N, C-alpha and C positions, 0 to 999 in steps of 0.2 A: 232781496234780503237773504243772506246765507243762513246755514243751519244754526250756527251759534247765535246770531242775532235774533232769529225766530224764537229760540229757546229762552233767551234773555227777556224778550218781550212778553212771552207767555208766563214766565215765572214772576216777573214784576207785576203783571196784570193780576195774577192770582193773589199775590201779597196785598195789592191794593184793595181787592174785593174783601179779603179776609179781615182787614183792619176795621171794617164797618161792624163786625160782630162785637157782642158784649164780652168783655173779659175782666178778670180781677187779678191784680198784681200781688204776689206774695212778698211782702216787705222783708221777710226773714231771709230771703235768698240773696246772696252776695251778687254784685254786678258781674263778676268774673266766673260765677258758677254757671256751668252750661245749662242748668235747669231754670235760669232766670228768664221769665217771660215778658219782661218790660220791653216796650217798643223802643227801638233804638235807631240812630243814624250816626255814621262815623266816617272819618277820613284819615288815611295814614300815608306816609311816604317813606321810602327806604333810601339808603345812601347812593343808589343808582338813579334816583329820581322817579321811580315807578310810583304812581299814585293809586291807592286802593280806596274804593268807595264801598261802604257797608250799610245795609238796611235790613231790618228784620224785627221779629218780635214773636209773641205767642199768646197762648191761652192756658188758664188754669182750670182743671176739673171739667173738661169737656164731656166726660162720661163718669159713671160710677155713683151718681146721685149724692156726692159728698161723703161717701163712706170711706174713701181713701183718696190721697192726693195724687194728681197727675199734672204733668206739664207738657204742652205741645209747642214746639219752637221751630221756626223757619228763619233762615238767614241767607241773604244773597250778597255776593261780593263781585265787584267788577274792577278790573285792572285797566286803567286808561291808556297805557302805552302798548302793552301786549294785546289788549282786548280779550284777555282771558276772562272766563266767567265761572263762578262756583255757586252752587245752591245746595243747602243742607236742610234736611227735615228730620227732626228728632222727637221722640215721645218717651217721657219718663213716667214710670208708674211705681209708687212706693212699695208695691207688693213684689216686684221682680227686677226693677232696674230700668234701663233705657235701651231702646233700639233706634237706629238711625239710618238714613240714606244720604249719600254725599255724591254729588255729580260735579265734576270739574272738567271744563272744556278749554283746551288750549289750541294753539295753531297746529301742532303736529300730533298731539296726544289727547285722548279723552279717557278719563278714569271714572268708573262707576263703582262705588263702595257701599257695602252694607255692614253693620256691626252691632255688637252688644256691649253695653257699658254698665258697670256696677258702681254706683255712688257709695263711698265709704267715708267714715270719719275716723281720724287717727285717735289713739288713746289720750292725746293731750286735749281733745275736745274741740280743737280749732282748725287743725289742718285737714283739708278735704282732699280725698284721692279718688280718681276716676279711671281705673284700669279698664281697658277695652280690648276685644278681639275683633278682627275685621277680615272681610273678604273683598278683594278688588278685581274687577275686570278692566284691563288696560288695553286700549285700542290705539295702535300706532298708524298714522297716516304716512306710509313710507314714500308715497309720491311727493308729499309736501316736504318731508325730511330731505329727500334727494334734491328738490328744488332749492331748499335753504342752503344745503351744502354747496351747490353750484354758485349760489349768490354769496357765499362766505358768511352766511348767517347761521347762528346756532341758538334759536329761541326755544328749542324743545324743552318743555317743562312737564313735570308730573306732580301729583299731589296725593298724599295720604290724608286720613281724617285728622282734623284739628279742631278743638273746641274753643269757645271763648273768642278772643281777638287774634289768636294765632292762625297762621296758615302756612302750609308747607309748599316750598317751591324747589324743584329739582331739575338740574340741567344735565344733559349728556354731551360729552365732547365728540360730537359726530363729525366735526371738521377734520378729525384724524383720518377719515375715509373720503376726503374730498376727491371728486372726479368720478365717482361711481354713479351709475344710473338708477332710476326708480326700482327696477326689478332686482338690482344687485343689493340695494339696502335691505330688502326683506331677506335675501339669501344670507347676507353677512350677519344680520341679527338673529337669524334662525326662526323667523316668523314675523307676523304683523300684529300679534296680540299676546297677552300674557294673563295668567291667573295668579294672583298674589294673596298670600296669607300674611297678616301683620298683627303686631300687638302694640298698644299705645298706653302710656301712663300720663295722665294730666293731673296736675296737683295745684292746689290753691292754698296759700298761707296768708290769711288776713292778720296783719300786725296790730292794727287798731282800726278805728272807724275811717281813717284817712288813707293809710298806706297798705299795700298788699303786693304779694309776689306770686307769679304763676310760673310753673315749670312744666316742661313736657319732654318726653322721650319716646320716639317712634322707631320701630325697626320692622322691616318686612323682607320677605324673600318669595320669589315666584316658584311655583311647582308645575307649571305648564306653559308652553309657548316660549317667549323670549326669556332667557335666563338672566335675572338681575337681582341685586340686593340693594336695599335702601335704608339709610339711617338719617334721622332728623332730630335735632336737639334745639329747644327753645327756652329762653329765660326772659321773662317780662316783669318789669317793675311798674306798678300803677299807683296813681294818686286819685282819690275821689274828693269831689267838692260839690257844693250845692249851688245851682243857679236858678233862683226862683223855687219852684216846686220840683224841678227836675234834677237829676244827678248827672254831673259832668266828670268824665274820666280823662286823664292825661296819662299816657304810658310810653315807656321806652322798651323796645323789644330787640333782643339779639338772637340770631338764628344761624345754626350751622347745619348744612345738608351734604350728604355724601351718597353717591350712587355708583354702583359697579355693574357693568354689563358683561356677562361671562359667555364662554363657549361661542366665540365669534367664528365664522366660517370664511376661509380663504382671505384673511386679512394679513398680509405679509408683516411679520415681526410683532404681531400682537395677538394674544389670546383673550384679552379683555380690554375694556375701556373704563376709565374711572373719571368721574367729574365731581367736583366739590364746590361749594359756595358758602360764603359767610357774609351776612348782611346785618345792618342795624336799621331799625325803623322807629319813627316817632308817630304817635297817633292820638286822635281825639275821639271820644265816644260819648254821645249824648243819650241818656236814658230817660224816657218820658213816663 
């Protein structure tokens, strides 16, 4: 069992054990609100045929003796084609906001993110805004990148933090340097890791009890290691309905991602590489 599969098994086992604990759902929290603790299962697919499986949930008021509201949420995502895996753990406290950890494991890149999020309500009383600041450590597997280049594959993906049903997927056009060896990949990139600072704005607009819109804008830049810049934009339209006592969500999501790798070394004719991706996904989300 490889490192990624071991991590997936451990995370899923932890989530299974935690579901046996007693929890209470706050009915006032919208399904697309990142503070929602309802247990959930979901599936989505994009226009490339990639299938994403989602499972998670959380607990209200694990501490504080009921004097203030808290929400603790964990979500796991697994991508069946690429075998990428993502696990997020967040804790919101009405006294100061939310803190979270986000681990994203891919074939060639692992990203470990921590951040702070401040829940806000707009002056219209309905639009919810969740600005956040984040730090990410990005670890590149340069040997695997070189192997993929020799095999004419470019599955390299990165991810920043994304709440709700959104997730960020970024590819780099490493096929532009086909023919180089493992050691040369690290030299061309200027390292095998990076430290990134980013900001993210997640917004939720409930139009009524049935329809809602989610929007997200993410931007980040590294300040150490591999020099790169990332931008990610998401727009999601969701519909809520009841199936028995549970809530069933159907959503359509559009996403655009752009990444630029700067200050390349000894790459003839190129000072940078830029990759971009646009995709559309449809998904279903069951809230228990």
